[in-house]
TINU-569113 format. One record per atom (N, C-alpha, C): residue number from 1; x, y, z negated; residue in three letters. Coordinates in Angstrom, 2 decimals. Example, Ala and Ser with C-alpha at 12.3 -4.5 7.8 and 13.67 -1.06 7.14 Angstrom:
<rs>
(1 (13.19 -5.69 -7.80) ALA)
(1 (12.30 -4.50 -7.80) ALA)
(1 (13.20 -3.30 -7.80) ALA)
(2 (12.85 -2.25 -7.08) SER)
(2 (13.67 -1.06 -7.14) SER)
(2 (12.90 0.03 -7.87) SER)
</rs>
This chain:
<rs>
(1 (-32.41 146.76 153.90) MET)
(1 (-33.82 146.18 153.42) MET)
(1 (-34.61 146.02 154.75) MET)
(2 (-35.54 145.11 154.48) ARG)
(2 (-36.45 144.92 155.59) ARG)
(2 (-37.46 145.61 155.78) ARG)
(3 (-37.93 146.19 157.05) LYS)
(3 (-39.04 147.03 157.34) LYS)
(3 (-40.19 146.38 157.31) LYS)
(4 (-41.37 146.75 156.58) PRO)
(4 (-42.62 146.16 156.45) PRO)
(4 (-43.28 146.05 157.88) PRO)
(5 (-43.88 144.99 158.19) SER)
(5 (-44.70 144.77 159.41) SER)
(5 (-45.73 145.94 159.60) SER)
(6 (-46.27 146.19 160.89) ARG)
(6 (-47.13 147.11 160.96) ARG)
(6 (-48.52 146.99 160.22) ARG)
(7 (-48.97 145.67 160.36) PRO)
(7 (-50.38 145.59 159.83) PRO)
(7 (-50.30 145.76 158.26) PRO)
(8 (-49.09 145.30 157.63) VAL)
(8 (-48.96 145.38 156.18) VAL)
(8 (-48.84 146.92 155.98) VAL)
(9 (-48.10 147.53 156.39) HIS)
(9 (-47.93 149.10 156.43) HIS)
(9 (-49.18 149.79 156.41) HIS)
(10 (-49.96 149.52 157.38) LEU)
(10 (-51.32 150.09 157.72) LEU)
(10 (-52.47 149.90 156.49) LEU)
(11 (-52.23 148.56 156.13) SER)
(11 (-53.32 148.06 154.99) SER)
(11 (-52.82 148.95 153.81) SER)
(12 (-51.45 149.02 153.41) SER)
(12 (-51.15 149.60 152.25) SER)
(12 (-51.36 151.20 152.16) SER)
(13 (-51.19 151.63 153.46) CYS)
(13 (-51.65 153.15 153.58) CYS)
(13 (-53.16 153.51 153.37) CYS)
(14 (-53.90 152.37 153.99) LEU)
(14 (-55.37 152.58 153.86) LEU)
(14 (-55.82 152.41 152.35) LEU)
(15 (-55.29 151.47 151.65) LEU)
(15 (-55.59 151.31 150.32) LEU)
(15 (-55.12 152.56 149.37) LEU)
(16 (-54.06 153.08 149.68) ALA)
(16 (-53.59 154.29 148.88) ALA)
(16 (-54.47 155.46 149.23) ALA)
(17 (-54.83 155.62 150.35) TRP)
(17 (-55.89 156.74 150.83) TRP)
(17 (-57.32 156.43 150.17) TRP)
(18 (-57.65 155.16 150.15) LEU)
(18 (-58.95 155.09 149.50) LEU)
(18 (-59.01 155.17 147.87) LEU)
(19 (-57.80 155.01 147.20) SER)
(19 (-57.82 155.10 145.92) SER)
(19 (-57.81 156.44 145.45) SER)
(20 (-57.64 157.56 146.31) ILE)
(20 (-57.79 159.09 146.02) ILE)
(20 (-59.28 159.40 146.09) ILE)
(21 (-59.82 159.85 145.06) PRO)
(21 (-61.34 160.28 145.21) PRO)
(21 (-61.39 161.61 145.98) PRO)
(22 (-62.33 161.67 146.86) ALA)
(22 (-62.60 163.00 147.68) ALA)
(22 (-63.23 163.96 146.67) ALA)
(23 (-64.23 163.59 146.10) GLU)
(23 (-64.99 164.43 145.22) GLU)
(23 (-65.12 163.84 143.93) GLU)
(24 (-65.13 164.59 142.80) VAL)
(24 (-65.40 163.96 141.58) VAL)
(24 (-66.49 164.78 140.92) VAL)
(25 (-67.34 163.87 140.52) TRP)
(25 (-68.81 164.39 139.70) TRP)
(25 (-68.48 164.08 138.28) TRP)
(26 (-69.10 165.00 137.49) ALA)
(26 (-69.10 164.73 136.14) ALA)
(26 (-70.16 163.89 135.78) ALA)
(27 (-70.03 163.06 134.58) GLN)
(27 (-71.03 162.23 134.13) GLN)
(27 (-72.01 162.96 133.36) GLN)
(28 (-73.29 163.12 133.48) SER)
(28 (-74.24 163.70 132.76) SER)
(28 (-74.91 162.57 132.00) SER)
(29 (-75.38 163.01 130.96) PRO)
(29 (-76.27 161.97 130.03) PRO)
(29 (-77.71 161.56 130.76) PRO)
(30 (-78.30 162.51 131.72) GLY)
(30 (-79.35 162.10 132.41) GLY)
(30 (-80.57 161.63 131.49) GLY)
(31 (-81.34 160.78 132.00) ILE)
(31 (-82.51 160.25 131.25) ILE)
(31 (-82.01 159.13 130.27) ILE)
(32 (-82.30 159.29 129.15) GLN)
(32 (-81.89 157.99 128.33) GLN)
(32 (-82.78 156.93 128.43) GLN)
(33 (-82.38 155.80 128.59) ALA)
(33 (-83.12 154.58 128.43) ALA)
(33 (-83.57 154.28 127.14) ALA)
(34 (-84.83 153.62 127.10) PRO)
(34 (-85.36 153.23 125.63) PRO)
(34 (-84.25 152.19 124.95) PRO)
(35 (-84.10 152.38 123.70) PRO)
(35 (-83.14 151.37 123.08) PRO)
(35 (-83.64 149.86 123.32) PRO)
(36 (-82.84 148.99 123.65) THR)
(36 (-83.40 147.50 123.97) THR)
(36 (-82.82 146.66 122.73) THR)
(37 (-83.66 145.89 122.50) THR)
(37 (-83.32 144.88 121.42) THR)
(37 (-82.38 143.90 121.95) THR)
(38 (-81.58 143.28 121.18) PRO)
(38 (-80.42 142.49 121.70) PRO)
(38 (-81.14 141.12 121.94) PRO)
(39 (-80.61 140.43 123.11) VAL)
(39 (-81.19 139.34 123.53) VAL)
(39 (-80.51 138.18 122.92) VAL)
(40 (-81.26 137.34 122.15) PRO)
(40 (-80.62 136.17 121.47) PRO)
(40 (-80.03 135.16 122.43) PRO)
(41 (-78.57 135.00 122.14) THR)
(41 (-77.77 134.18 123.06) THR)
(41 (-78.03 132.52 122.68) THR)
(42 (-78.03 132.01 123.57) ALA)
(42 (-78.20 130.36 123.45) ALA)
(42 (-76.92 129.85 122.86) ALA)
(43 (-77.11 129.00 122.11) GLN)
(43 (-75.99 128.25 121.52) GLN)
(43 (-75.72 126.89 122.06) GLN)
(44 (-76.73 126.65 123.04) GLY)
(44 (-76.81 125.36 123.80) GLY)
(44 (-75.62 125.23 124.73) GLY)
(45 (-75.14 126.41 125.12) GLY)
(45 (-74.05 126.51 126.09) GLY)
(45 (-72.66 125.75 125.39) GLY)
(46 (-72.31 126.29 124.21) ALA)
(46 (-71.18 125.88 123.55) ALA)
(46 (-71.43 124.36 123.07) ALA)
(47 (-72.58 123.99 122.66) VAL)
(47 (-72.77 122.71 122.21) VAL)
(47 (-72.69 121.72 123.49) VAL)
(48 (-73.14 122.12 124.63) GLY)
(48 (-72.92 121.40 126.00) GLY)
(48 (-71.44 121.14 126.24) GLY)
(49 (-70.71 122.13 126.07) ILE)
(49 (-69.43 122.03 126.34) ILE)
(49 (-68.66 121.09 125.39) ILE)
(50 (-68.99 121.20 124.12) VAL)
(50 (-68.44 120.14 123.14) VAL)
(50 (-68.80 118.74 123.45) VAL)
(51 (-70.11 118.38 123.81) VAL)
(51 (-70.64 117.33 124.16) VAL)
(51 (-69.86 116.74 125.46) VAL)
(52 (-69.64 117.48 126.30) ALA)
(52 (-68.98 117.17 127.61) ALA)
(52 (-67.48 116.87 127.34) ALA)
(53 (-66.77 117.62 126.46) VAL)
(53 (-65.31 117.20 126.01) VAL)
(53 (-65.39 115.87 125.31) VAL)
(54 (-66.40 115.64 124.39) VAL)
(54 (-66.28 114.37 123.65) VAL)
(54 (-66.50 113.19 124.64) VAL)
(55 (-67.65 113.31 125.42) ALA)
(55 (-67.86 112.34 126.45) ALA)
(55 (-66.68 112.08 127.31) ALA)
(56 (-66.05 113.12 127.81) LEU)
(56 (-64.79 112.75 128.54) LEU)
(56 (-63.70 112.10 127.89) LEU)
(57 (-63.37 112.58 126.58) CYS)
(57 (-62.47 111.83 125.75) CYS)
(57 (-62.88 110.47 125.62) CYS)
(58 (-64.02 109.99 125.38) LEU)
(58 (-64.52 108.70 125.14) LEU)
(58 (-64.33 107.93 126.51) LEU)
(59 (-64.62 108.42 127.55) ALA)
(59 (-64.48 107.78 128.89) ALA)
(59 (-62.94 107.51 129.09) ALA)
(60 (-62.27 108.45 128.71) ILE)
(60 (-60.65 108.29 128.92) ILE)
(60 (-60.26 106.99 127.98) ILE)
(61 (-60.69 107.13 126.73) GLY)
(61 (-60.46 106.06 125.84) GLY)
(61 (-60.88 104.71 126.42) GLY)
(62 (-61.98 104.54 126.83) ILE)
(62 (-62.44 103.27 127.32) ILE)
(62 (-61.60 102.79 128.55) ILE)
(63 (-61.35 103.90 129.49) ALA)
(63 (-60.52 103.46 130.65) ALA)
(63 (-59.18 102.90 130.26) ALA)
(64 (-58.55 103.55 129.21) VAL)
(64 (-57.30 103.15 128.88) VAL)
(64 (-57.27 101.62 128.15) VAL)
(65 (-58.34 101.46 127.56) LYS)
(65 (-58.43 100.26 126.73) LYS)
(65 (-58.64 99.29 127.81) LYS)
(66 (-59.52 99.17 128.75) LEU)
(66 (-59.69 98.23 129.93) LEU)
(66 (-58.68 98.11 130.70) LEU)
(67 (-57.88 99.31 130.92) TYR)
(67 (-56.47 99.07 131.55) TYR)
(67 (-55.62 98.09 130.89) TYR)
(68 (-55.33 98.41 129.57) ASP)
(68 (-54.49 97.60 128.67) ASP)
(68 (-54.99 95.94 128.65) ASP)
(69 (-56.35 95.90 128.65) LEU)
(69 (-56.86 94.61 128.66) LEU)
(69 (-56.47 93.88 129.98) LEU)
(70 (-56.62 94.61 131.15) ARG)
(70 (-56.13 93.95 132.28) ARG)
(70 (-54.70 93.71 132.41) ARG)
(71 (-53.89 94.48 131.94) ARG)
(71 (-52.43 94.35 131.93) ARG)
(71 (-52.05 93.16 131.06) ARG)
(72 (-52.57 92.98 130.02) LYS)
(72 (-52.35 91.71 129.11) LYS)
(72 (-52.89 90.47 129.82) LYS)
(73 (-53.88 90.75 130.38) ARG)
(73 (-54.47 89.34 131.26) ARG)
(73 (-53.52 89.02 132.34) ARG)
(74 (-53.10 90.07 132.98) ASP)
(74 (-52.10 89.72 134.04) ASP)
(74 (-50.84 89.16 133.50) ASP)
(75 (-50.46 89.71 132.41) GLU)
(75 (-49.11 89.11 131.80) GLU)
(75 (-49.30 87.62 131.44) GLU)
(76 (-50.48 87.32 130.77) GLY)
(76 (-50.88 85.96 130.46) GLY)
(76 (-50.80 85.03 131.62) GLY)
(77 (-51.47 85.47 132.78) ALA)
(77 (-51.32 84.76 134.10) ALA)
(77 (-50.08 84.45 134.67) ALA)
(78 (-49.33 85.42 134.52) VAL)
(78 (-48.00 85.36 134.99) VAL)
(78 (-47.08 84.34 134.22) VAL)
(79 (-47.25 84.45 132.91) PHE)
(79 (-46.58 83.61 132.09) PHE)
(79 (-46.86 82.10 132.22) PHE)
(80 (-48.23 81.71 132.40) LEU)
(80 (-48.77 80.56 132.75) LEU)
(80 (-48.34 80.02 134.15) LEU)
(81 (-48.41 80.81 135.07) GLN)
(81 (-47.92 80.38 136.35) GLN)
(81 (-46.45 80.23 136.42) GLN)
(82 (-45.62 80.89 135.80) ALA)
(82 (-44.16 80.64 135.62) ALA)
(82 (-43.87 79.40 135.02) ALA)
(83 (-44.56 79.17 133.92) ARG)
(83 (-44.23 77.82 133.05) ARG)
(83 (-44.57 76.70 133.83) ARG)
(84 (-45.80 76.73 134.59) ILE)
(84 (-46.18 75.52 135.32) ILE)
(84 (-45.28 75.41 136.57) ILE)
(85 (-45.13 76.46 137.31) SER)
(85 (-44.00 76.36 138.44) SER)
(85 (-42.82 75.81 138.02) SER)
(86 (-42.36 76.31 136.95) ASN)
(86 (-40.84 75.78 136.39) ASN)
(86 (-40.88 74.15 136.14) ASN)
(87 (-42.11 73.82 135.52) ALA)
(87 (-42.16 72.32 135.24) ALA)
(87 (-42.26 71.41 136.62) ALA)
(88 (-42.89 72.06 137.64) VAL)
(88 (-43.06 71.41 138.95) VAL)
(88 (-41.62 71.33 139.52) VAL)
(89 (-41.11 72.44 139.49) GLN)
(89 (-39.52 72.42 140.09) GLN)
(89 (-38.54 71.59 139.36) GLN)
(90 (-38.76 71.54 138.18) LEU)
(90 (-37.84 70.60 137.21) LEU)
(90 (-38.06 69.07 137.41) LEU)
(91 (-39.00 68.74 137.90) ASP)
(91 (-39.26 67.27 138.24) ASP)
(91 (-38.67 66.97 139.63) ASP)
(92 (-37.68 66.07 139.72) SER)
(92 (-36.80 65.81 140.80) SER)
(92 (-37.98 65.22 142.04) SER)
(93 (-38.77 64.41 141.88) SER)
(93 (-39.70 63.97 142.87) SER)
(93 (-40.64 64.89 143.45) SER)
(94 (-40.86 65.95 142.73) LEU)
(94 (-41.83 67.01 143.12) LEU)
(94 (-41.29 68.32 143.67) LEU)
(95 (-39.87 68.50 143.28) ALA)
(95 (-39.32 69.79 143.53) ALA)
(95 (-39.33 70.12 145.05) ALA)
(96 (-39.26 69.00 145.98) THR)
(96 (-39.03 69.40 147.34) THR)
(96 (-40.51 69.46 148.11) THR)
(97 (-41.43 69.33 147.35) LEU)
(97 (-42.90 69.25 147.83) LEU)
(97 (-43.33 70.79 148.01) LEU)
(98 (-44.08 71.20 148.93) PRO)
(98 (-44.69 72.41 149.25) PRO)
(98 (-45.94 72.69 148.28) PRO)
(99 (-45.72 72.70 147.23) VAL)
(99 (-46.85 73.02 146.20) VAL)
(99 (-46.84 74.08 145.44) VAL)
(100 (-47.81 75.01 145.30) SER)
(100 (-47.66 76.25 144.65) SER)
(100 (-48.88 76.26 143.64) SER)
(101 (-48.54 77.00 142.56) VAL)
(101 (-49.41 77.12 141.47) VAL)
(101 (-49.99 78.64 141.23) VAL)
(102 (-51.17 78.84 141.29) PHE)
(102 (-51.66 80.10 141.02) PHE)
(102 (-52.52 80.15 139.82) PHE)
(103 (-52.38 81.16 138.98) ALA)
(103 (-52.98 81.35 137.75) ALA)
(103 (-53.78 82.49 137.69) ALA)
(104 (-55.06 82.46 137.20) ARG)
(104 (-55.91 83.85 136.96) ARG)
(104 (-56.48 83.62 135.40) ARG)
(105 (-55.98 84.59 134.79) ALA)
(105 (-56.51 84.62 133.31) ALA)
(105 (-57.60 85.52 133.33) ALA)
(106 (-58.75 85.30 132.50) PRO)
(106 (-59.91 86.24 132.53) PRO)
(106 (-59.57 87.28 131.52) PRO)
(107 (-60.60 88.40 131.74) LEU)
(107 (-60.61 89.66 131.03) LEU)
(107 (-60.77 89.38 129.41) LEU)
(108 (-61.64 88.76 129.35) TRP)
(108 (-62.01 88.30 127.84) TRP)
(108 (-61.35 86.98 127.60) TRP)
(109 (-61.18 87.02 126.27) ARG)
(109 (-60.31 85.89 125.62) ARG)
(109 (-61.13 84.42 125.72) ARG)
(110 (-62.27 84.77 125.53) ARG)
(110 (-63.47 83.47 125.35) ARG)
(110 (-63.41 82.63 126.72) ARG)
(111 (-63.20 83.30 127.86) SER)
(111 (-63.20 82.56 128.99) SER)
(111 (-61.91 81.75 129.35) SER)
(112 (-62.16 80.62 129.98) PRO)
(112 (-60.93 79.86 130.29) PRO)
(112 (-60.03 80.27 131.30) PRO)
(113 (-58.75 80.12 131.42) ALA)
(113 (-57.90 80.54 132.46) ALA)
(113 (-58.14 79.44 133.60) ALA)
(114 (-57.99 79.97 134.75) VAL)
(114 (-57.98 79.04 135.98) VAL)
(114 (-56.69 78.80 136.70) VAL)
(115 (-56.27 77.66 136.76) VAL)
(115 (-55.00 77.23 137.60) VAL)
(115 (-55.42 76.53 138.76) VAL)
(116 (-54.86 77.26 139.93) GLU)
(116 (-55.04 76.42 141.24) GLU)
(116 (-53.85 75.81 141.68) GLU)
(117 (-53.97 74.49 142.03) ILE)
(117 (-52.86 73.90 142.51) ILE)
(117 (-52.97 73.80 144.09) ILE)
(118 (-52.13 74.27 144.83) ILE)
(118 (-52.41 74.30 146.30) ILE)
(118 (-51.11 73.85 146.88) ILE)
(119 (-51.35 72.93 147.85) GLY)
(119 (-50.26 72.25 148.61) GLY)
(119 (-50.55 71.04 149.55) GLY)
(120 (-49.49 70.52 150.06) THR)
(120 (-49.67 69.22 150.71) THR)
(120 (-48.59 68.39 150.36) THR)
(121 (-48.98 67.02 150.22) VAL)
(121 (-48.12 65.94 149.67) VAL)
(121 (-48.33 64.82 150.64) VAL)
(122 (-47.30 63.98 150.68) PRO)
(122 (-47.45 62.89 151.71) PRO)
(122 (-48.22 61.75 151.24) PRO)
(123 (-48.25 61.40 149.78) THR)
(123 (-48.94 60.33 149.33) THR)
(123 (-49.92 60.63 148.15) THR)
(124 (-51.00 59.68 147.97) PRO)
(124 (-51.98 60.04 146.87) PRO)
(124 (-51.17 60.06 145.52) PRO)
(125 (-50.17 59.14 145.16) GLU)
(125 (-49.44 58.89 144.15) GLU)
(125 (-48.74 60.28 143.73) GLU)
(126 (-48.12 60.79 144.67) LEU)
(126 (-47.62 62.26 144.42) LEU)
(126 (-48.56 63.18 144.19) LEU)
(127 (-49.74 63.27 144.69) ARG)
(127 (-50.78 64.19 144.42) ARG)
(127 (-51.31 64.03 142.99) ARG)
(128 (-51.27 62.67 142.55) ASP)
(128 (-51.68 62.50 141.05) ASP)
(128 (-50.68 62.89 140.18) ASP)
(129 (-49.50 62.63 140.58) ALA)
(129 (-48.29 63.13 139.80) ALA)
(129 (-48.21 64.69 139.58) ALA)
(130 (-48.45 65.49 140.54) VAL)
(130 (-48.46 66.92 140.68) VAL)
(130 (-49.80 67.25 139.74) VAL)
(131 (-50.74 66.84 139.97) VAL)
(131 (-51.92 67.12 138.99) VAL)
(131 (-51.68 66.84 137.43) VAL)
(132 (-51.17 65.51 137.34) ARG)
(132 (-50.92 65.29 135.96) ARG)
(132 (-50.07 66.09 135.15) ARG)
(133 (-48.93 66.45 136.00) LEU)
(133 (-47.95 67.29 135.41) LEU)
(133 (-48.51 68.71 134.95) LEU)
(134 (-49.18 69.26 136.07) VAL)
(134 (-49.74 70.53 135.72) VAL)
(134 (-50.59 70.52 134.50) VAL)
(135 (-51.56 69.58 134.41) ARG)
(135 (-52.58 69.35 133.22) ARG)
(135 (-51.83 69.18 132.02) ARG)
(136 (-50.66 68.36 131.96) ARG)
(136 (-49.87 68.27 130.73) ARG)
(136 (-49.41 69.58 130.22) ARG)
(137 (-48.72 70.27 131.21) GLU)
(137 (-48.04 71.55 130.86) GLU)
(137 (-49.30 72.54 130.41) GLU)
(138 (-50.39 72.37 131.04) LEU)
(138 (-51.42 73.27 130.78) LEU)
(138 (-52.03 72.81 129.25) LEU)
(139 (-51.98 71.60 128.92) SER)
(139 (-52.59 71.45 127.77) SER)
(139 (-51.67 71.80 126.53) SER)
(140 (-50.48 71.90 126.79) GLN)
(140 (-49.41 72.32 125.83) GLN)
(140 (-49.59 73.84 125.56) GLN)
(141 (-49.85 74.62 126.45) CYS)
(141 (-49.68 76.10 126.34) CYS)
(141 (-51.09 76.79 126.27) CYS)
(142 (-52.08 76.15 127.00) ARG)
(142 (-53.32 76.70 126.93) ARG)
(142 (-54.34 75.65 127.31) ARG)
(143 (-54.79 74.97 126.04) PRO)
(143 (-55.71 73.81 126.33) PRO)
(143 (-57.05 74.17 126.89) PRO)
(144 (-57.43 75.34 126.76) ASP)
(144 (-59.00 75.56 127.26) ASP)
(144 (-58.93 76.03 128.77) ASP)
(145 (-57.76 75.93 129.34) ALA)
(145 (-57.75 76.37 130.79) ALA)
(145 (-58.22 75.29 131.58) ALA)
(146 (-58.54 75.50 132.85) ARG)
(146 (-59.07 74.36 133.63) ARG)
(146 (-58.37 74.52 135.11) ARG)
(147 (-58.20 73.36 135.71) THR)
(147 (-57.58 73.32 137.00) THR)
(147 (-58.54 73.15 138.24) THR)
(148 (-57.99 73.71 139.21) GLU)
(148 (-58.60 73.56 140.53) GLU)
(148 (-57.51 72.83 141.43) GLU)
(149 (-57.81 71.55 141.74) ASP)
(149 (-57.04 70.96 142.65) ASP)
(149 (-57.24 71.09 144.04) ASP)
(150 (-56.37 71.73 144.88) ARG)
(150 (-56.50 71.92 146.20) ARG)
(150 (-55.30 71.36 146.98) ARG)
(151 (-54.83 70.21 146.36) VAL)
(151 (-53.64 69.57 147.17) VAL)
(151 (-54.20 68.43 148.06) VAL)
(152 (-53.76 68.62 149.34) VAL)
(152 (-54.01 67.78 150.38) VAL)
(152 (-53.04 66.62 150.61) VAL)
(153 (-53.51 65.39 150.87) VAL)
(153 (-52.61 64.41 151.28) VAL)
(153 (-52.55 64.26 152.68) VAL)
(154 (-51.29 64.46 153.22) ASP)
(154 (-51.03 64.36 154.63) ASP)
(154 (-50.03 63.38 154.95) ASP)
(155 (-50.49 61.93 155.35) PRO)
(155 (-49.51 60.94 155.53) PRO)
(155 (-48.47 61.34 156.57) PRO)
(156 (-48.77 62.25 157.52) LEU)
(156 (-47.81 62.48 158.64) LEU)
(156 (-46.75 63.44 158.12) LEU)
(157 (-46.88 63.79 156.93) MET)
(157 (-45.73 64.71 156.15) MET)
(157 (-44.68 63.87 155.96) MET)
(158 (-44.73 62.55 155.52) ALA)
(158 (-43.66 61.64 155.21) ALA)
(158 (-42.84 61.30 156.63) ALA)
(159 (-43.41 61.20 157.58) LYS)
(159 (-42.68 61.11 158.74) LYS)
(159 (-41.90 62.16 159.28) LYS)
(160 (-42.40 63.49 158.98) HIS)
(160 (-41.57 64.62 159.32) HIS)
(160 (-40.36 64.91 158.43) HIS)
(161 (-40.44 64.36 157.32) VAL)
(161 (-39.58 64.63 156.29) VAL)
(161 (-38.46 63.60 156.55) VAL)
(162 (-38.86 62.34 157.00) ALA)
(162 (-37.76 61.32 157.00) ALA)
(162 (-37.04 61.29 158.46) ALA)
</rs>
């Protein structure tokens, strides 16, 4: 068995010594205090606690609902982005172009989704083809959505590819 360290041993001995009373006095009735009337306790403390708990539950409920709305919004944006990206990749004339599609869905259903088309193409005809394809896919799944065209025409890109 391990021997206790010196400070621990000293403190335990001191506490044991202090717990033994040196003198014991008997309690006497002494002077009696006048009887006091009971002080009415305020019920506001209990009501305040109940109100705080209800407010906390309400705040948690609202936070969970907003989190769920955000999650659904993100799922919708991912679905939209995947569908449009797949359509661009399936078109053989557009599959090799560095074009990306980003979708942002609103938190509220009444606001339109925004789809950004970003990239570089060698000719204005290919740019129009990309934008037309994205708008066609968008009209099939989300007609209220709007597009933001950020496709740049770079004629030098055709020379690098060739």
